C-alpha positions in Angstrom: 65.2 -28.5 -26.3 62.0 -31.4 -26.4 61.6 -32.1 -30.6 59.1 -31.1 -31.7 56.6 -33.3 -33.6 56.7 -33.8 -36.7 55.8 -36.0 -39.6 53.8 -39.6 -38.6 53.7 -37.5 -34.5 52.4 -34.5 -35.9 49.4 -36.3 -38.3 48.6 -38.4 -35.2 48.6 -36.0 -32.5 46.4 -33.7 -35.9 43.8 -36.9 -36.0 44.0 -37.0 -31.9 43.2 -33.5 -31.8 40.6 -32.9 -33.6 38.4 -36.3 -32.6 38.6 -35.2 -30.0 36.7 -31.7 -30.8 34.5 -33.6 -32.5 33.4 -35.6 -30.3 33.1 -32.5 -27.7 31.3 -30.6 -30.7 28.6 -33.6 -30.0 28.0 -34.5 -27.0 27.8 -30.6 -26.4 25.4 -31.4 -29.0 23.1 -33.8 -27.0 22.9 -31.9 -24.0 22.2 -28.8 -25.5 18.8 -31.3 -26.7 18.1 -33.0 -23.9 18.4 -29.8 -21.9 15.8 -28.2 -24.5 13.8 -31.3 -24.7 13.3 -31.8 -20.7 11.2 -28.2 -20.6 9.5 -28.9 -23.8 8.2 -32.4 -22.3 4.9 -32.9 -23.9 1.1 -32.6 -22.0 1.2 -35.9 -21.4 3.8 -36.8 -19.6 4.0 -34.1 -16.8 1.3 -33.6 -14.4 0.3 -30.1 -16.4 1.5 -26.9 -17.6 2.3 -24.1 -16.0 -0.1 -21.8 -17.8 -2.8 -24.6 -17.9 -1.7 -25.2 -13.8 -2.6 -21.0 -13.5 -6.1 -21.3 -15.6 -7.1 -23.4 -12.8 -6.7 -21.5 -9.9 -8.2 -18.0 -11.8 -10.9 -20.6 -11.2 -10.6 -21.1 -8.0 -9.8 -17.8 -7.3 -13.3 -17.3 -9.0 -15.1 -19.0 -6.4 -13.4 -18.2 -3.4 -14.0 -14.4 -4.4 -17.6 -15.1 -5.1 -18.0 -17.0 -2.3 -16.6 -14.8 0.8 -18.8 -11.6 -1.3 -21.7 -13.2 -0.3 -20.9 -14.6 3.0 -20.2 -10.7 3.6 -23.9 -10.5 2.3 -25.7 -12.8 4.2 -23.7 -10.8 8.1 -24.5 -7.5 5.9 -28.0 -8.0 5.7 -29.6 -9.7 9.2 -26.3 -11.9 10.3 -25.7 -15.2 8.4 -27.9 -17.9 10.3 -31.0 -15.1 8.7 -29.8 -14.7 6.3 -29.6 -18.5 5.6 -32.8 -19.1 5.8 -34.5 -15.9 3.5 -31.7 -17.5 0.7 -30.7 -20.6 1.1 -34.5 -22.5 2.5 -36.7 -20.3 1.5 -35.0 -19.8 -1.3 -37.1 -17.2 -4.2 -35.4 -16.3 -7.4 -35.8 -13.1 -7.6 -35.2 -12.1 -3.8 -31.1 -14.2 -3.1 -28.4 -14.5 -4.3 -27.2 -18.2 -2.9 -28.2 -19.0 -6.8 -25.1 -16.9 -7.4 -23.1 -18.3 -6.0 -24.7 -21.5 -7.0 -23.6 -20.4 -10.3 -19.5 -19.9 -9.5 -19.6 -23.3 -7.8 -21.9 -25.0 -11.4 -18.0 -23.3 -13.3 -15.9 -24.5 -10.4 -16.3 -27.6 -11.2 -16.6 -28.2 -14.5 -14.0 -25.6 -15.4 -11.6 -28.2 -12.7 -13.1 -31.8 -14.0 -12.4 -30.9 -17.9 -8.6 -28.4 -17.9 -7.0 -30.4 -15.0 -8.3 -33.4 -14.2 -9.4 -34.1 -17.9 -6.8 -32.2 -19.8 -8.9 -31.2 -22.3 -8.0 -29.4 -25.6 -11.1 -27.6 -26.9 -12.5 -24.6 -25.6 -16.4 -26.0 -25.8 -16.4 -26.6 -22.1 -15.4 -23.4 -21.2 -18.2 -21.4 -23.4 -20.8 -23.5 -23.0 -20.4 -22.5 -19.2 -20.0 -18.9 -19.8 -22.8 -19.3 -21.7 -24.9 -20.3 -19.6 -23.6 -18.3 -16.7 -23.8 -14.9 -18.3 -27.8 -16.3 -19.9 -28.5 -16.0 -16.0 -27.2 -12.5 -14.6 -28.7 -11.4 -18.0 -32.3 -12.9 -16.8 -31.5 -12.5 -12.7 -30.5 -9.1 -13.5 -34.1 -7.8 -15.6 -35.7 -10.1 -13.4 -34.7 -10.5 -9.8 -36.3 -7.5 -7.2 -32.7 -6.8 -5.7 -31.2 -4.2 -7.7 -35.0 -2.2 -6.6 -33.9 -2.5 -3.0 -30.1 0.3 -3.6 -27.9 -3.1 -2.1 -24.0 -2.4 -2.9 -24.2 -6.2 -4.0 -27.6 -5.8 -5.7 -24.8 -5.0 -9.1 -21.5 -5.2 -7.6 -22.3 -9.8 -7.0 -23.5 -10.6 -10.8 -21.0 -7.6 -12.4 -18.3 -8.9 -10.8 -19.8 -12.5 -12.0 -20.1 -11.3 -15.0 -16.1 -10.2 -15.8 -15.0 -13.2 -13.6 -16.3 -16.0 -16.1 -15.3 -13.7 -19.4 -11.8 -12.8 -18.0 -11.5 -17.3 -17.7 -13.1 -17.8 -20.9 -10.1 -15.0 -22.0 -7.2 -16.0 -20.8 -8.1 -19.9 -21.9 -8.6 -19.6 -25.9 -6.0 -17.0 -25.8 -3.2 -18.4 -23.6 -3.1 -21.3 -22.9 -4.4 -23.0 -25.9 -2.2 -21.4 -28.3 1.0 -21.5 -25.3 0.5 -25.4 -25.8 0.4 -25.5 -29.5 3.0 -23.4 -29.1 5.5 -25.8 -27.3 4.0 -29.2 -28.7 5.3 -27.1 -32.5 8.7 -26.7 -30.5 9.5 -30.4 -29.4 8.3 -31.9 -32.1 10.7 -29.0 -34.0 14.0 -30.4 -31.8 12.9 -33.5 -31.7 13.2 -34.3 -35.6 16.3 -31.9 -35.4 17.8 -34.5 -32.4 18.0 -37.0 -34.2 19.0 -35.3 -37.9 22.1 -33.9 -35.8 24.3 -37.6 -35.7 23.3 -38.4 -39.4 25.1 -34.2 -40.3 27.9 -34.2 -38.0 30.8 -35.9 -38.1 31.8 -39.3 -36.7 35.1 -39.2 -35.5 38.4 -39.3 -36.7 40.5 -42.6 -37.2 43.8 -41.9 -37.6 44.2 -44.6 -40.3 42.8 -41.1 -42.4 46.1 -39.5 -42.7 48.5 -42.0 -44.1 52.1 -40.5 -44.3 54.6 -42.1 -46.4 57.4 -43.7 -44.9 60.6 -41.0 -44.9 63.1 -42.8 -47.4 66.6 -43.3 -46.9 68.9 -40.4 -48.2 71.7 -42.1 -50.5 69.1 -44.8 -50.7 69.2 -44.9 -53.9 73.5 -44.7 -54.9 73.8 -48.3 -52.6 70.9 -49.6 -54.9 73.2 -48.9 -57.9 76.8 -49.6 -55.9 75.0 -53.2 -55.3 74.3 -54.2 -58.5 76.2 -52.8 -61.4 74.3 -51.9 -64.3 77.1 -53.9 -67.3 
């Protein structure tokens, strides 16, 4: 039968096992912190955040959707070539939808430049684009003679443009900017934890911290007394 470790051997085994468990816990904690830091990288360390990318895709959808509606309107009203001549070359504010398409182009370039290229983290650019869009569309509806024609596009294009502009404003102000601020706070919190974790967790325990005195030999005191008798 094998003999179980006792005395100094048992202390060495316990110290080794405790040291291994502490080292394993430190490695697991470091790996978890590194994984969390990778998932919460700041905006400056990666190309663009996911929620901001979604916002830019929606801005692109705004341009394409309004452009598609305008092309359909050109094709319905006497052919594309003839309608382009009437609405672009012979442009008149009261009788053309071309300015609504240009308004979508204006929103696209302003928002993509500010929030995709410059990665601006303020709402003032989209406030300007939404205010310009709203004021222009209200003036268009009041002054334009297109509503008198009774066509569906006379109502559809201004309403769609107005709704899309305000959805973009809502999405940026209530989704993009708060989510990025939350991610940045998570980065700071996890970074502070990763800096404090080595100070909190104890280091590996050496064998010297467990000291066992040597076992005394039975009868040693009697042998000493016999060697040096008392007179």
